[in-house]
N, C-alpha and C positions, 0 to 999 in steps of 0.2 A: 494492636490490630484487632478489628472486630471479629466476632465469631462468624465463621463461614458455614452456611447450611449446605453440606455436600450433596444432599438429596436434591435440593433445588438446583444446584449447579449442574448436576447430571441430567436433570429433567429438561433444563433449558438447552443443554448441549444436544439432547435427543430431539428437541423441538426444531432446532436449526438443521440437524442432520436429516430430518424428515423432508425438509424443503429441498435439500440437495438430491435426495433419493427419488422424490416424486416429480422433480423439476417444476415445483409449484411453490410460490411464495407463501410464507406463513405470517401470522399476526405478530406485531411487535412485542418484544419481551416486556417492555414497560406497560403494555396493556394487561399482561398477565400478572405483573408485579410492579406497581407504580413506585415501590420503595427500593427497587433494585439499585445497588450502588455501582460506581465505576469499578471498585475493587472486585466486587462479585462478577461483574461483566468480564473483567480480565481473566478471572478464574474459569469462566465458561469457555473463553477462547483457549486457554491452556489445556483444558480437558479435551476439547475438540482436536487440538494439535497432537496431544499425547495419543489419542485414539488413532489418528492418521499415521503417526510415526510407528505405532505398534503394528501397522499393516505393511510396513516396509518403506513408507514415504520418508524422504529426507528433508530436514530443514536446510535450505540453501541461503537464507537471508531474511531480511525484515523489510517492511514497508512502513512509511510514516504517512499518516493521513491528517486532514484538517490543519494543514500548514498555512492556508490562506485566510486572511481576515474575513473574506466573504463567507467561506464555509463555516468558520468559527461563529460568526454572527448568526448564520442561518440556524445552527444547532444550539445557539445560546451557550457556547463554551469559550474558555479563554486559554486552552492548551491543545496541542495536537493529540493524536492517538497513534497506536501502532498495531501491526499485524505480522504474522509469520509468512514467509515465502517457502513453499515446498517445491521439490524438484518436478512434480507433476504440473506446476503452474507455468513452466517455461514454454514459450512459443518461439519458434525460429523466426528471425527477421525476414520479412517479405513473404511469409507463408499465410495460409488461410485457416481460420477457425470455424469448424462446423457449428452452426448456431445452437445445436442441441447441447453443446458443452457449457452454455451460459444461460442465465435466466433473464436478466434485464440489464444488459451491459452498457457501460459508459466508458469512454476512452479519455485518458489524461496523458499529457506529455510531461516528462520528468527528467532529472539528472540522476543517473545511477552511480553509486560509489562501489568499488570493489576493494575490499580491505586486504592489506598485506600483513597487518599486525592486529592482535586482539585489542579491543577497547573495553575497559572495565570501569563502570561508574562507581561512585557517584560524582567524581570531580573532573569529568572529561570536559575539555575546552574545544573550541573551534580549531585552534592550532593543533591540538592533539589529533583531531580527526584528519586534518590535512596531512600530518606526518604519518598517520597510520594507513592512508589511502594509497593503494597500488596505482589505480587509474580511475577515470570517470568515463561514462558512456551516455549517449542519449537513450531514453527508454520510453516505451508506451506502457502504461498500466491499464488493463481492462478491469475497472472496478465493477463489482457485481454485488447484489444484495439478496440474501435469502428472505428478507423481510418484504412482504407484498407491497408493491407500488412505492418502494423506497420511503415508506412512512417511518423514518428512523429518527431517533434522538441519540445522544452520545452513547448511552449504555447499550442501545441496540447495535450500533455499528461496531463498538468494541467487542461485544460478545461474538459478533459475526466476523471475527478475524479482520476487523477494520474494513469490512466490505471488500475483501480481497477476491479477485477472480483469477486473472492470468496476467502475464507480463512478457514484454518483448524487449530485448536489448539489441541495439544496432550501432551504427557508426564504427568508429575505430577507437581503441584505447588511447586516452590522452592523459598525461601526467598532470596532476593538479597545479604544479608550479608553472605550467605552460599557458594557463588560462586564468582569467578573473571570473570565478564562478558566479559571483553576484551580478556581473554585467552580461552574462551569456544571454543572447536573445533567442526566443523560440517562436516558431510558427507551426500551427497545427492545421492540417488540411483534411477535409472529408470529401471524398469523391472529386478531388482536384480543387475544391473551393476552400478558401481560407476561412477557417471557423473562428480562431482566436490567436492572439499572440501573448507572449509573456516574457519574463526575464528572471534570471536566477534569484534575484533579490525578492521575488514574489513569495518565496518559501522562507518565511520568518526572517527576512533580511539577508540570509545567506544559506545556501543548501547545506553547508558543512555544520552550521549551527543546529540545523534540524537533526543531523546525525549525532551531534553531541547531546542534544536533548534526549534522544532515543537511548544512547548508552547509559545516561544517568537515570532515566526512568526504569530501564530494565534492571538496574541494580536493586530496585525494590523487590524484584522477583528472583534475585540471585541468577540472572541471565547475563551472559557476556556476549558481546559481538565478537565473532571469531574471524581470524584471518581467512580470506577466501570467500567470505560471505558477501552477497550482493545487498546493498541498501538502497531502496527507492526513496529518495529524499523528500518527495512531496510534489504535488501538482503545481505547475507554473501558470496555469490558467484554469478556467472552468472545464468540467467534464462534459463531453459531447455524447449524446445518445447514439447507440449503434443498432443497425438493423441488418438483416440478411442482405448481402449484395454490396454493403458499404466497404469502401477502402479508405484507410487512414494512413497519413504520413505526417511525421513531425520532423522538422529541420531545426537543428540547434547550431548556432554559430560556433565554429571551431571544433565541434564534436561530430558533425555529419548528420545523417538521416536514419530514421527507423520507420518501418511500415508494417501494416498487417491488414488483412481482409477478412470479411465474414461471409460464409457461404450458407445456403439453405440447409 
């Protein structure tokens, strides 16, 4: 493992924290250091999460990003990334988000997994994930970026907690053996207008495969997916920009609906 410059890691964590405090996007980390590695970027993310948990916030799950070929192509990468979900990111289904809570939000529809058993990499399979899952739910993820104008490359989004913002869980709990997750259809609406559609297989061929990838990736950092954690398995279609006054709803076959609004 390469030497990690802790001063640089803390400086970049401060840089992103400043964006959150001032509600103003900051310059990309790769502009500050074009040599920043993905390993260093994950260290920046972990420092940020450690700081937040030190103030009493709790880790309640993980999110997987860059699961679609389109997003991977856009950022020039060949693998997903991940971020941490904290208890302060949860938004009640059907409720409203004051726009001052976000910077430059986009909304994605996903399938959320809730675990009943721990998953410890590095040899977790899709079948292991299905057996460790308590149930699945429809979810909206409000992705957000502390990087100005979403001028991100892979290292930028990783360091920024995989561009995490908020998330909403909806529908009703459904056991994984009751549905074919790869074949679940999704429709995402903005202000009643159909914006895009997707299917479970859009997330690396199968949403549970994404969770397996996550468990195995986390083993590099000695992190275990724990029973009770929520795992957002990856967007099933493109993210849609959100503005004050917008209402979003996603409907997923067999899983139900999930919705959220944005207020001034």
